[in-house]
Each structure stands twice: as C-alpha cells, then as structure tokens.
N, C-alpha and C positions, 0 to 999 in steps of 0.2 A: 641483489634484489631479485625476487622471484615473481614472475607473472602468474596470476591465478589461472589455471586451466578450467575449461568447461567440463564438469563431471557428469552432468545430467541435463537433458532437455525435456521440458514438459510442455507439450502442445496444448493450448487452451481449447477446451471443449465447449460447444454451444449448450446452454442450459437456460433455465429461467428461475427467478427467485421472487420473493415478495408476492405481489398480487399478479404475477405474470410478466415481470420485466425480463426481456430477453437480454442475455449477456454471454460473455465468454469467460470461462473460469480456468485459470492455469493452476497456481497453487491452491490447494484446498479441494480439488475435485475428488480426492480420496484421502484417507488418513495417512497414506504413504507419500502423498504429494505435498509435503511441507518442508520448510527449511528453518528450523528453530532460530529465532522466535517467530518467524513469519508463518502464519496459519493459512492465509487465503489471499488471493488477488483476483479481482473481477474487473473486466473491462466492459462497459456498456457503450454502445455506439450505434445509433440508428437515426435516420431521418423520417421514420414512420412513427407518429405518436402512438399508434396502436401497440407498438412494441414496448412502451414504457409508461404510458400515462397513468396506469393503475397504481404504479409506484410501490412503495413499501409502507403499508399502513402500520399503526402502532404495534411494536414488538419489543421484547426485552433483550438485554445483553447482560452478561456478568463475566468477569475474569480476564478481560483483554481490552485492547484499544482498537478503534476503527479510525482509519484515515480516508476521507473522501476528497478526491482531487478532480476538479472539473476542467475540461478543455473547452466544451461548448454547452450551451443550454443553461438551465436554471433548476436548482434543487432546493426545495423548502424543507427545513428541519424544524420539528417541534418535539419537546420532551415533557416528561411528567413534572418537571420543576417549573414549567411555564416559559422556558426559554424558546425563542424562535429566531431562526436565521435563514438568510437566503444566500445560497452559493451560486455565483455567476461564473462566467468563463474565467479561468485562471485562479479561482479561489479554492481554499482548502478548509476542511473541518477536521480537527484532531480531537477525537472524543475518547476519554478514558472511562470505559464503562465500570471497571473495578467492581465494587459491591453490587451495583445494579442500576440500570437506567431503562426506562421505557420510552421509546421515541418513534417518530415516523419520519420517513424521507420521501417526499412527494415531488416528482419531476413536474416542471411547468413548461409548456410549449414556448419556445423562443426561436423563431424562424424554422420550426420543425425539427431541429437537430438537437440531440442529446448525446454527449460524449464525455466519458470520464472513467475514473477508477475508484474502487474501494479495496483497501488493504486492511487485513486483520493482523495485529501484532500481539503476541502473548505477553502477559504480565508474569513476573516472578510470583510464586505462591505467597510471599510475604506482603505483596501489594494487592492481591486480588480482592480483598475485602475493605480496601480504603474507599473513602467517599468518591462518588462519580464526579467528573468534570468534563468540560469541553471548551474548545476555543475555535472561533471562526477567524480565518486568516484571509485578508483581502489580497488581491493580486499584487498591489503595490508594496505589500509588506514582505514579499518573497524576493530575495536578492537574485539578480540575474548577472551572470558573468560571461563576457564575450570570450570565445575560444579562438585560438590562434589562426585557425583555417577558415573562420567565418561562421561557425556554429555558435550556439549559446547553451548555457547551463542555468537552470533554475534550481536554487538551493532551498528545497522545502524544509529539510531538517538536517541537523548535524553540522559538520565542518568540511569545507571544500577547499583543498589546498592545491595550488599550482605554483611550483617553484617556491619563491619566498613570500607569496601572498596567500593568506587564508581568509575565507569568507565564512561567516557564521550564518546558518540558515534561520528561517523564521521560527523554527522550533529547535531548541537545544537543551541538553541535559535531562532528557526524559529517561524512563526507567531502564531501557535497554540501549541507550545511546545510539539511536537510529540515525544513519545517514540516508537521505532520500533526495536524489537528484533527478531532474527531468532534463535529458540531453537532446538537443536538436542538432544533428550533425549534417553537414553538407556532403555532397558526393565525394567519396574517397577520403573523407577526413579521418585522421587517426587521433584518438583521444586516449590519454593514459593518466591515471591518478593513483595516489597511495591508498591502500586499504589496511586498516589496523589488523595485525596478524591474528588476533584472538577472536575475530568476528566472523560470523557467517555472512555470505554475500551472494546475491543473485541479480540478474537484470532481466528485463522484459522488453521485447521489441514490439512497439505498437504501430510503427510505420516503417516501411522499407525492409532492409536486410543488412546484417552486419557479419563481420568475422572477428572472433575474439580469441586471444591467446598469444603465445610467443610467436614472433615472425617465423614463418616456415612451419608452424605447428598449430595453425588456427582452426577453429571450428566455426562453421557457418550456422547462423541462427536467423530464422525467418520471422516475418510478422506473425504475431499471435503465439509466440513461443517464449517461455521463461527458461533461462539458463542458470542452473545452480553451479556456483564456482567452488573449486577446490582451494587448497591452502596456498598461501603466498602473501606478499605484502604490496602488490600492485595489481591493477587491472588495466588491460589494454584492449581497445576495440577499434575497428575500422569500418566506416560506413560503406555500403554498397553504392552502385552507380546512381541510384535515385535518392541518396541521402537516407537518414534514418531518424526515427523518434524512439528514444530508449529511456526507460525508468531504471535507475540503479539504486539498489538498497543493500545496506549492511547493518548489522546490529550484534550485540553481545547475546549469545544463546543463553537460555535459562538453564538448560541441562536437566530439566525436571520432567516428570511424567505428564502427558497431555491426555486428559479425558474430556471428550467433547460430546455434548448432546445438543444439537442444533445451535441456538444462540448462547449457550453456556459453555465456557471452557475453564475447567478446573484441573486439580491434580489427582483427585480420587473420585471413585464412583459415589462414595458417600456424600461428597461435596456437591456433586451433580444432583443427587436425590434431594438434598437440602434446598438447592436452588429451585428445583421443580415444585417442591412443597410450598416454598415461600411465594413463588409466582402465583400458584393456584390460590393461596390464601390472601394474596394482595399485599404481602409484606416484603417482597423482593427488594424494594428500594427504601425500606423503613429507616435504615441507618446509612443510606448512601447519599446524604446531602439534603 
C-alpha cells in the first residue's frame, strides 16, 4: 500500500465575489489552480455582516456542480424554478447546474457569524446539458463517524471505510463519484484511509495545522492551504498540537478540456459562446427543467 504524497500546496488568497462577499479562494484562483474534476474551493468566514450581507444576487451557472457546506450562519437559496431553501449550520446544498440554472445565495445574519465553503465540481461533457437539479441536505442526514483517537468524520458524499466497516455519505453515486469528508481531528491524532487509486484527491485545512504523507517523509500544511495529492491508494494525516479541521475530497477526473467563462464551464469555446448567447436571450434554462 502506498501513501499519497503532497505534490503541491495552494495557499488560499483573499478575494471577493458576488456583490462583495469577502472570502478565501484556494482552488480556482487561476486556471492552473485546479485538480480535475475540482474547479474551485472558496471559504467564507466572518463575524462582520458587512463582509457578506450583500450576498450573491441572481446569477447563472452551466456545466458543473456546486456544493455549499455551512459551518455557521444561514444562507438562503432561491432559483428560477421557484425552489427555495435555507441552509443552516451543518447543512449542505448539492446543486447540479448542468444545462443551466439561475439562482441567488443570500446570507442571513445569525449571531453575526457566517462560515462555510463552496466547491465547484466539473461534469463530464456528456452530462453538461442534462436538466438542472439540486438537493438540500439537513445536518442530521449527514453520517458522523467517531474516530479512534477522539476526532470525528462527517461523510458528506461517497464511501468512508475504516477497517471492516463502510459508511455511505449523504450523497452517493454522483457523476464523478466524489468522496467528501469533513474531519475534526484532536491534537496529535493520526488518521489514515483508503483512496481509490484512479481518483484525484486533495485536502484543505480550515483550522489548525497538519502533517501529511509517509511517516518520516511528511509535508506540513497550514490553515487556509489546499494540498494536492499524488498517486497512491491511501492517505495519511496527523493533526498538529491544536488539532485540525480538514476537508478531504477525491473524485474520478473527467480528463477533458476545460473552458471557463465566469459561471460557465464547458469543453469548447463554441459551447461557451452558446451559453453566453442563450443567457443574453433568456433561454439558458429553457431545456434545463
């Protein structure tokens, strides 16, 4: 068995998006900061409502999936189909934009604090023009697994296996077979899990600091850093003295060209131009549900 090494570290940069929401962006800060099929990972974290209250007014998406995971605060979602959902602490929204969706994501004050993540996952070209869909997942629908040293794992998506027991996440069987775990590790805790060999994988440290890799050949990864992993069939991580909060993700790469224009992610420039024309003409979502 081979432990996956850290091949690249991407430090999140401070930026803003939507109507001025302040956030930290690791994956997606440039076209070279991706890890197929993962396109973007944003962390928003503020106790100042001025940093986020303007939110993300109505905007389109086509060609990929977005996953919003809340740690604190409240996010209200509305889309062109008339759907409305409220994501509170611990909740997840898994949205497959596919052919096209127009939606808004508006933070609401809840004790002043807003903290969470948004992940973009590319879709294979064969699925980019399928009807749009989404699912709101309540905190109690997300399995939690106690770890041997006192930490916990939330299984947002995929399959989580420790020894002879496997836990299926709230989302399973999606297009790229994503595994998405939120790990809360106590001080000095060592965690190791299997990773399917043909998948790309990375992790993001949102609290504390960790060391990842073979014992004696570890790489330190600090808060607000994403670590892209190399080949292997296992991942090993050790929390620092203050413990750690870590998102771990793996998925099957599409292996296809990526052409992005803002909220549209397709395989060719012609497909992007088509999306822009349809959005301008008001027909982006005409066949999307």
